[in-house]
C-alpha positions as CSV (number, residue, x, y, z in Angstrom):
1,M,-71.7,50.9,85.5
2,T,-72.6,53.4,82.7
3,E,-71.1,51.4,79.2
4,I,-71.4,53.3,76.1
5,G,-73.1,51.7,73.3
6,K,-71.3,49.4,70.3
7,Y,-71.0,52.1,67.9
8,S,-71.1,56.1,68.9
9,W,-70.3,59.4,67.2
10,G,-68.4,62.7,68.5
11,I,-71.2,65.5,67.2
12,G,-70.4,68.4,68.6
13,D,-70.3,71.6,67.0
14,R,-68.6,75.1,67.7
15,F,-71.1,77.1,68.1
16,T,-74.0,74.5,69.8
17,H,-76.5,75.6,67.1
18,Q,-76.3,72.1,64.8
19,A,-77.6,69.1,67.7
20,E,-81.0,68.8,66.2
21,A,-79.4,68.5,62.5
22,Q,-76.9,66.0,63.8
23,L,-79.5,63.9,65.9
24,K,-81.4,64.0,62.7
25,A,-78.2,62.0,60.5
26,L,-78.5,59.2,63.7
27,I,-82.1,59.0,63.1
28,L,-81.4,58.1,59.6
29,A,-78.8,55.5,60.4
30,K,-81.0,54.4,63.5
31,N,-84.2,53.7,60.7
32,A,-81.5,52.1,58.3
33,G,-80.5,49.2,61.1
34,I,-77.2,51.1,62.6
35,N,-77.7,51.7,66.6
36,I,-75.1,54.8,66.6
37,V,-74.6,56.5,70.2
38,P,-74.7,60.6,70.0
39,V,-71.5,62.2,71.6
40,W,-71.8,65.9,71.7
41,N,-68.1,66.9,72.4
42,K,-66.5,70.5,72.8
43,S,-62.7,70.7,73.6
44,N,-61.4,73.2,76.7
45,R,-59.6,75.0,73.6
46,E,-62.9,75.4,72.1
47,H,-64.5,76.8,74.6
48,T,-61.7,79.4,75.3
49,F,-61.8,80.9,72.0
50,I,-65.5,81.1,71.6
51,L,-65.9,82.3,75.3
52,S,-68.6,79.5,75.9
53,E,-68.7,77.4,79.3
54,P,-69.5,73.4,79.3
55,A,-72.9,73.8,80.2
56,S,-74.2,75.0,76.6
57,T,-73.1,72.0,74.9
58,R,-75.0,69.9,77.3
59,I,-77.9,72.3,77.4
60,A,-78.2,72.2,73.4
61,A,-77.8,68.0,73.6
62,D,-80.3,67.8,75.7
63,T,-82.7,70.5,74.1
64,A,-82.1,68.4,70.6
65,V,-83.0,64.8,72.7
66,K,-86.4,66.1,73.8
67,A,-87.0,68.0,70.3
68,L,-86.5,64.8,68.2
69,G,-88.0,62.3,70.7
70,W,-84.3,60.6,71.2
71,T,-84.5,57.8,73.7
72,G,-81.4,55.9,73.5
73,Q,-78.4,56.4,75.1
74,Y,-76.3,60.2,74.4
75,F,-73.4,61.5,76.1
76,C,-71.7,64.9,76.3
77,D,-67.5,64.8,76.2
78,A,-65.2,66.2,78.0
79,D,-63.0,66.6,74.8
80,H,-58.9,66.6,75.4
81,I,-59.0,67.6,78.9
82,N,-56.4,67.4,81.6
83,M,-55.8,68.4,84.8
84,N,-55.6,71.7,84.4
85,N,-59.2,72.0,82.9
86,V,-61.1,69.1,83.5
87,D,-63.0,70.8,86.6
88,R,-65.0,73.2,84.4
89,F,-66.0,70.0,82.6
90,M,-67.4,68.2,85.7
91,D,-71.0,69.0,86.2
92,A,-72.4,69.0,82.4
93,S,-70.0,65.8,81.1
94,D,-70.6,62.5,81.4
95,F,-67.7,60.8,78.9
96,F,-64.2,62.6,79.6
97,T,-61.2,61.8,76.7
98,I,-58.0,62.5,78.9
99,D,-55.5,63.4,76.8
100,V,-52.1,62.2,77.8
101,A,-50.0,63.5,74.8
102,D,-48.2,65.9,76.2
103,Y,-47.1,63.5,78.4
104,I,-45.4,61.0,76.1
105,G,-42.1,61.0,76.3
106,K,-41.4,62.1,79.9
107,E,-40.1,59.1,81.9
108,A,-41.6,57.8,85.0
109,T,-39.5,56.7,88.0
110,A,-36.6,54.5,87.8
111,E,-38.3,51.7,90.1
112,E,-41.7,52.5,88.5
113,I,-40.3,51.0,85.2
114,E,-38.5,48.5,86.8
115,A,-42.4,47.3,88.1
116,F,-43.6,47.6,85.1
117,A,-40.8,45.4,83.2
118,T,-41.4,42.7,85.8
119,A,-45.1,42.5,85.7
120,N,-44.9,42.1,82.0
121,K,-41.9,39.8,82.2
122,K,-44.1,36.8,81.0
123,Y,-44.9,38.4,77.5
124,I,-41.2,38.9,76.6
125,G,-40.4,36.1,74.3
126,N,-43.0,35.3,71.3
127,L,-46.0,37.3,72.2
128,T,-48.8,35.6,70.0
129,I,-51.7,37.2,69.5
130,P,-55.2,35.4,68.6
131,G,-55.8,36.2,64.8
132,I,-52.7,38.1,64.0
133,A,-50.1,35.2,61.9
134,K,-46.7,36.1,63.0
135,P,-46.1,36.5,66.5
136,F,-44.7,39.5,67.9
137,I,-40.8,39.3,68.9
138,I,-40.5,41.0,72.3
139,T,-37.0,41.7,74.7
140,E,-36.7,43.1,78.0
141,V,-35.3,46.0,76.2
142,D,-38.6,46.7,74.2
143,V,-40.5,46.7,77.3
144,R,-38.3,48.8,79.0
145,N,-38.2,51.4,76.1
146,I,-42.1,51.9,75.9
147,A,-42.3,51.9,79.3
148,K,-39.8,54.7,79.3
149,K,-42.3,56.5,76.5
150,F,-45.7,55.7,77.7
151,L,-45.7,54.9,81.4
152,F,-45.9,58.5,83.0
153,A,-48.5,59.3,80.6
154,V,-50.6,56.5,81.6
155,K,-50.0,57.5,85.3
156,E,-51.1,60.9,84.6
157,A,-54.0,59.3,82.8
158,A,-54.9,57.7,86.2
159,V,-54.8,60.6,88.4
160,I,-56.8,62.5,86.0
161,Y,-59.4,59.0,86.2
162,Q,-59.1,59.3,90.0
163,H,-59.9,63.5,89.9
164,I,-62.9,62.6,87.7
165,A,-63.9,59.3,89.6
166,K,-63.9,61.2,93.1
167,A,-66.1,63.7,91.7
168,K,-68.2,62.0,90.0
169,G,-69.0,58.5,91.0
170,E,-67.0,55.5,89.8
171,G,-68.9,54.0,86.9
172,N,-71.3,57.2,86.4
173,F,-69.4,58.4,83.5
174,V,-67.1,56.8,80.0
175,P,-63.1,57.4,80.4
176,E,-61.4,57.7,76.9
177,I,-57.8,57.8,76.8
178,S,-56.3,59.9,74.0
179,M,-52.8,60.1,72.3
180,D,-53.6,60.6,68.9
181,E,-52.5,64.2,68.8
182,V,-48.5,63.3,68.1
183,N,-46.0,63.0,65.6
184,D,-45.4,58.9,66.1
185,A,-47.7,56.8,65.9
186,Q,-48.6,54.0,68.5
187,S,-47.8,50.2,67.4
188,P,-50.0,47.7,68.0
189,V,-47.1,46.4,70.0
190,E,-47.1,49.5,72.5
191,M,-50.6,49.4,72.2
192,F,-50.6,46.2,74.2
193,F,-48.0,47.3,76.7
194,I,-50.2,50.7,77.1
195,L,-53.6,48.9,77.6
196,S,-51.2,46.3,80.1
197,A,-50.4,49.8,81.9
198,I,-53.8,51.3,81.9
199,A,-55.0,47.8,83.4
200,Q,-52.2,48.4,86.1
201,Y,-53.2,52.2,87.2
202,K,-57.2,50.7,87.4
203,I,-58.5,53.0,84.6
204,P,-61.6,51.3,83.1
205,V,-60.8,53.1,79.6
206,Q,-63.7,52.2,77.3
207,T,-62.3,54.0,74.2
208,I,-58.9,54.7,73.2
209,A,-57.8,56.9,70.4
210,P,-54.3,56.2,69.4
211,K,-52.2,57.6,66.3
212,F,-52.2,55.6,63.6
213,T,-49.3,55.9,60.7
214,G,-50.2,58.5,58.2
215,R,-51.7,61.7,58.3
216,F,-54.8,62.4,60.0
217,N,-55.3,66.3,59.1
218,K,-58.7,68.3,60.3
219,G,-61.3,67.6,57.8
220,V,-59.2,66.1,55.2
221,D,-59.1,63.0,53.8
222,Y,-56.6,60.1,55.3
223,A,-52.9,61.0,53.7
224,G,-50.9,58.1,53.8
225,D,-50.7,54.2,52.9
226,I,-53.8,53.0,53.3
227,K,-52.5,49.1,53.1
228,Q,-50.8,50.0,56.1
229,F,-53.1,51.4,58.2
230,A,-55.5,48.5,57.6
231,I,-52.5,46.5,59.1
232,E,-52.2,48.8,62.0
233,F,-56.1,48.9,62.6
234,E,-56.7,45.4,62.0
235,E,-54.0,44.5,64.8
236,D,-54.7,46.9,66.7
237,L,-58.3,45.5,66.9
238,L,-57.1,42.0,68.0
239,V,-55.0,43.5,70.7
240,I,-57.3,45.2,72.1
241,D,-59.7,42.0,72.4
242,Y,-56.7,40.2,73.5
243,A,-55.3,42.5,76.6
244,V,-59.5,43.0,77.7
245,K,-58.9,38.9,78.3
246,E,-55.5,39.3,79.6
247,F,-55.8,42.6,81.7
248,G,-59.7,42.2,82.7
249,L,-60.2,45.7,80.7
250,P,-64.0,46.5,80.2
251,K,-65.1,44.3,77.8
252,N,-66.7,47.1,75.7
253,L,-63.2,48.5,75.4
254,K,-63.0,50.1,71.2
255,L,-61.2,52.0,69.1
256,S,-61.6,55.6,69.1
257,I,-60.6,57.6,65.6
258,H,-60.0,61.4,66.0
259,S,-59.5,64.0,63.6
260,G,-61.6,61.0,62.2
261,S,-63.4,63.8,59.9
262,D,-63.5,63.0,56.3
263,K,-61.3,60.3,56.1
264,F,-63.1,59.0,53.5
265,S,-60.6,56.3,52.0
266,I,-60.0,54.8,54.9
267,Y,-63.8,54.4,56.2
268,P,-64.4,51.5,53.9
269,V,-61.7,49.7,55.7
270,M,-62.7,50.9,59.0
271,G,-66.3,49.4,58.5
272,E,-64.6,46.2,56.8
273,L,-62.7,45.0,59.8
274,I,-65.8,46.1,62.5
275,K,-67.6,43.8,60.5
276,K,-65.3,41.3,60.0
277,Y,-64.3,41.4,64.1
278,D,-67.7,42.4,65.2
279,K,-66.2,45.3,67.0
280,G,-67.3,48.8,68.2
281,I,-65.8,52.1,66.7
282,H,-66.3,55.7,67.9
283,V,-65.7,58.3,65.4
284,K,-65.2,62.4,66.0
285,T,-66.2,64.4,63.4
286,A,-67.3,67.6,65.4
287,G,-65.7,69.8,63.5
288,T,-66.5,69.4,60.1
289,T,-70.1,70.6,61.6
290,W,-68.7,74.4,61.6
291,L,-67.6,73.9,57.8
292,E,-71.0,72.5,57.2
293,E,-72.0,75.5,58.7
294,V,-69.7,78.2,56.3
295,I,-71.2,76.2,53.3
296,G,-74.9,76.5,54.3
297,L,-74.2,80.2,54.9
298,A,-72.6,80.3,51.7
299,E,-75.2,78.5,50.0
300,A,-77.7,80.8,51.4
301,G,-76.0,83.5,49.2
302,G,-76.4,87.4,49.9
303,D,-75.7,88.8,54.0
304,G,-74.9,84.5,54.1
305,L,-72.2,84.3,51.9
306,E,-70.9,87.9,53.0
307,V,-70.6,86.3,56.2
308,A,-68.4,83.2,54.8
309,K,-65.8,85.4,52.7
310,R,-65.4,87.8,55.9
311,I,-64.6,84.5,57.5
312,Y,-62.1,83.4,55.1
313,A,-60.5,86.9,54.9
314,D,-59.5,87.3,58.7
315,A,-58.5,83.6,58.3
316,Y,-56.2,83.9,55.6
317,K,-54.8,87.5,57.3
318,H,-54.3,86.1,60.7
319,R,-53.5,82.4,59.3
320,D,-49.5,82.5,61.1
321,E,-51.2,83.0,64.0
322,M,-53.9,80.6,63.9
323,I,-51.8,77.8,62.6
324,P,-49.8,76.7,65.6
325,P,-52.0,75.2,68.3
326,Y,-53.3,72.6,65.1
327,A,-49.5,72.4,63.9
328,T,-49.6,68.0,64.1
329,V,-53.1,67.8,62.2
330,I,-53.1,70.3,59.4
331,D,-50.9,70.5,56.4
332,I,-51.7,74.0,54.4
333,D,-50.0,74.7,50.8
334,F,-50.1,78.2,51.4
335,S,-49.3,78.9,47.7
336,K,-52.4,77.2,46.9
337,L,-54.6,79.8,48.9
338,P,-56.5,81.9,47.0
339,A,-56.3,85.8,47.9
340,P,-59.2,87.2,49.6
341,E,-59.8,89.4,47.1
342,E,-60.4,86.8,44.5
343,V,-62.6,85.1,46.7
344,N,-64.8,88.5,47.0
345,N,-65.3,87.8,43.4
346,W,-66.7,84.2,43.7
347,D,-70.5,83.1,43.6
348,K,-72.0,81.2,46.2
349,K,-71.5,77.9,44.0
350,K,-67.8,78.6,44.1
351,F,-67.6,79.2,47.3
352,A,-69.3,76.3,48.7
353,E,-68.1,73.7,46.4
354,S,-64.9,75.0,47.3
355,L,-64.8,74.4,50.8
356,R,-67.4,70.8,50.3
357,H,-65.4,68.2,50.8
358,V,-65.9,66.1,47.4
359,Q,-62.8,65.2,46.0
360,S,-64.4,64.7,42.5
361,N,-65.2,68.5,42.2
362,P,-62.3,69.9,40.6
363,D,-63.5,73.3,42.5
364,Y,-62.5,71.7,46.2
365,N,-59.7,73.1,47.7
366,P,-58.4,71.3,50.8
367,N,-55.9,74.0,51.9
368,F,-58.7,76.4,51.3
369,R,-60.7,73.8,53.5
370,Q,-58.2,73.3,56.2
371,L,-57.6,77.0,56.9
372,I,-61.3,77.8,57.8
373,H,-61.8,74.3,59.8
374,I,-59.1,76.2,62.4
375,A,-60.6,79.8,61.6
376,F,-63.5,79.1,64.1
377,K,-62.4,82.0,66.6
378,T,-63.2,84.5,63.6
379,A,-66.4,83.9,63.9
380,A,-66.8,83.6,67.6
381,N,-65.3,87.4,67.2
382,M,-67.8,88.4,65.0
383,G,-70.6,87.6,67.9
384,N,-74.1,88.4,66.9
385,V,-73.4,88.7,63.1
386,Y,-72.1,85.1,62.4
387,T,-75.0,83.3,65.2
388,G,-77.8,86.3,63.6
389,A,-76.4,84.2,60.3
390,L,-77.0,81.1,61.3
391,K,-80.6,81.3,63.0
392,K,-81.6,83.4,59.6
393,H,-80.4,80.7,57.7
394,A,-80.9,77.7,59.8
395,G,-83.0,75.5,57.0
396,I,-80.0,75.1,54.4
397,V,-77.3,75.3,57.0
398,G,-79.2,72.3,59.2
399,K,-79.7,70.7,55.8
400,Q,-75.6,70.8,54.6
401,V,-75.0,69.5,58.2
402,T,-77.3,66.3,58.4
403,E,-76.5,65.5,54.8
404,N,-72.8,65.5,55.4
405,L,-72.9,63.0,58.6
406,W,-75.4,60.9,56.9
407,E,-74.6,60.7,53.3
408,R,-70.3,61.0,53.6
409,H,-69.6,59.3,57.0
410,I,-71.7,57.1,58.4
411,K,-73.2,55.6,55.0
412,L,-69.7,54.8,54.1
413,L,-68.5,53.8,57.2
414,F,-71.3,51.1,57.4
415,G,-71.4,50.2,53.7
416,I,-75.4,51.5,53.3
417,S,-76.2,51.7,49.8
């Protein structure tokens, strides 16, 4: 069976130019004693916007691994797939993020809900999870309500999983289930019964991405109660540990943090807790690679800066049509977006520092950053103008990508000084 390592990182990029720059950051981590498995990921939505194919992600990953002499595990993730688009990823991918967000709230049949309630009857009353101080009080109504909300979604995940397994072979890929791109967080109690359903439908899930309390907006810091997040994260770790033993799920099952890009305020919390309980984690930061490319182009000045400004101008113009697909994971205050005419007068330092996620810098603008984050289709429409600029300024762009992943993400999560 293919088992992913303890720590793994989603490091895909929109235009498949930064695989080596990303891998360099993980080599720095390895040299510091932290072994992180690279997982290059790119979603169907991104492939559709850019008119690329999953094979390009595989080629970029394989090429980077060979060029840098990487001898550890690595994977290519079919990110946020469902039955409608999974087939295009079969050949290139060996990690599949099965996204069931759209199915949450759709009800299974009455018979299926009844069977689930009967199978979990033993947990009604006081549910004691080792490590959690107070037991959870569970009623039969609770179990049925959780089944009504999540059972159909898990059943759909099973259909997709079996479809992949038929094509790839059991044990030849890493399955993940994600339910993060929704408005309502899943509680640790809900997580317990979701895992029960996953076991019931025989999905050997190795990573699971829940929605936590608070906002996990793309490319900017966590917005919410950090203490509450810490409670949920710790309880989820303990629930997973118990569920693995209780339901016979894979022993390496771990939490996956999506929209994890730049959640600097909760990285220390996560780092302390996975260390406390000796648990693994999967973090996805793919989106910020594209932002670092734009920062690198701005830093290059001249034609690079002009490309960066052009991207922003187009994003500003088409913002109303760009935002809907990302409505649950962005929060932009339009009144704080600079007009393109203003941005056109910025020098390279002002542009880069407005976009770079350094909150202590007075020029940093999270609204500006979020808009550019979702504007990669604009760059795709520029064709060779954009990709040519990446090639021309590969050195400075790659430096931004490596430093961002290593200095701001990995070192902060793992407490490396």
